[in-house]
C-alpha positions in Angstrom: 0.0 0.0 0.0 1.3 3.5 -0.8 0.2 6.6 1.0 0.0 9.8 -0.9 -1.4 13.3 -0.3 -4.9 13.8 -1.6 -5.1 14.6 -5.4 -1.4 13.9 -5.9 -1.6 10.6 -7.8 -1.0 12.1 -11.2 1.9 14.4 -10.3 4.9 13.9 -12.6 7.3 13.2 -9.8 5.1 10.3 -8.7 4.5 8.7 -12.1 7.0 6.1 -13.3 7.8 6.4 -17.0 7.7 3.2 -19.1 8.7 2.4 -22.6 6.4 0.2 -24.7 8.0 -1.5 -27.6 7.3 -4.6 -29.7 6.7 -7.2 -27.2 4.4 -10.1 -27.2 1.6 -11.3 -25.1 0.7 -14.5 -23.5 -2.8 -15.8 -22.9 -3.4 -17.8 -19.8 -6.5 -19.6 -18.6 -6.9 -20.6 -15.0 -9.3 -21.1 -12.1 -9.5 -20.2 -8.5 -11.7 -20.7 -5.5 -11.9 -19.2 -2.0 -9.6 -22.0 -0.8 -6.9 -22.5 -3.5 -5.9 -22.0 -7.1 -6.2 -24.5 -9.9 -4.0 -25.2 -12.9 -2.8 -22.5 -15.2 -2.9 -23.3 -18.9 -0.8 -21.3 -21.3 -2.3 -20.8 -24.7 -0.3 -20.6 -27.9 -1.9 -18.8 -30.8 -5.6 -18.0 -31.0 -8.0 -20.0 -28.9 -11.2 -21.4 -30.5 -14.0 -23.4 -29.1 -12.2 -26.7 -29.7 -9.1 -25.5 -27.9 -11.3 -24.2 -25.0 -13.1 -27.6 -24.8 -9.7 -29.4 -24.7 -8.5 -27.1 -21.9 -11.7 -27.9 -19.9 -11.3 -31.6 -20.4 -7.6 -31.5 -19.4 -7.8 -29.1 -16.5 -11.2 -28.7 -14.9 -11.5 -32.0 -13.0 -7.8 -32.0 -12.1 -8.1 -28.4 -10.7 -11.2 -29.1 -8.7 -9.6 -32.2 -7.1 -6.4 -30.1 -6.4 -8.5 -27.4 -4.7 -10.7 -30.0 -2.8 -14.0 -28.7 -4.2 -14.7 -31.5 -6.7 -18.3 -32.5 -5.9 -19.7 -29.0 -5.3 -18.1 -26.5 -7.6 -19.6 -24.0 -10.0 -18.1 -23.2 -13.4 -18.3 -19.4 -14.0 -18.0 -18.2 -17.6 -18.5 -14.9 -19.3 -20.3 -14.4 -22.6 -17.3 -15.2 -24.8 -18.5 -17.1 -27.9 -16.2 -19.9 -27.2 -17.8 -20.5 -23.8 -21.3 -20.4 -25.4 -20.4 -22.7 -28.3 -22.8 -25.7 -28.4 -20.0 -28.3 -27.9 -18.7 -26.5 -24.8 -22.2 -26.0 -23.3 -23.1 -29.7 -24.0 -19.8 -30.9 -22.4 -20.4 -28.7 -19.3 -24.0 -29.9 -19.0 -22.7 -33.5 -18.4 -19.5 -32.7 -16.5 -20.1 -29.7 -14.3 -22.5 -29.7 -11.3 -23.5 -26.1 -12.1 -22.6 -23.5 -14.8 -23.0 -19.8 -14.1 -23.3 -17.6 -17.1 -22.6 -13.9 -16.9 -25.8 -12.0 -17.7 -24.2 -9.3 -19.8 
């Protein structure tokens, strides 16, 4: 935690300059609960619904076992088209106790 005087957060002497240049990015998919964290899956390239389904198949059960929440977990997903793809919804219907969809 950093303490500053009120209204001083944008003063030039406080800001740290940074240089942005041609870097890359790394997409990571993971899960967490109130008790622990699950597996992290590093994604190479663009993720599609088939890759997302493979990640669920490889990591979801293993992560819930690792966190100790296996019989009573809830899978939370946003409205990404990959999450709403028919094959992913169908798999989740048979393999997840409850799926929570983000309303917006």
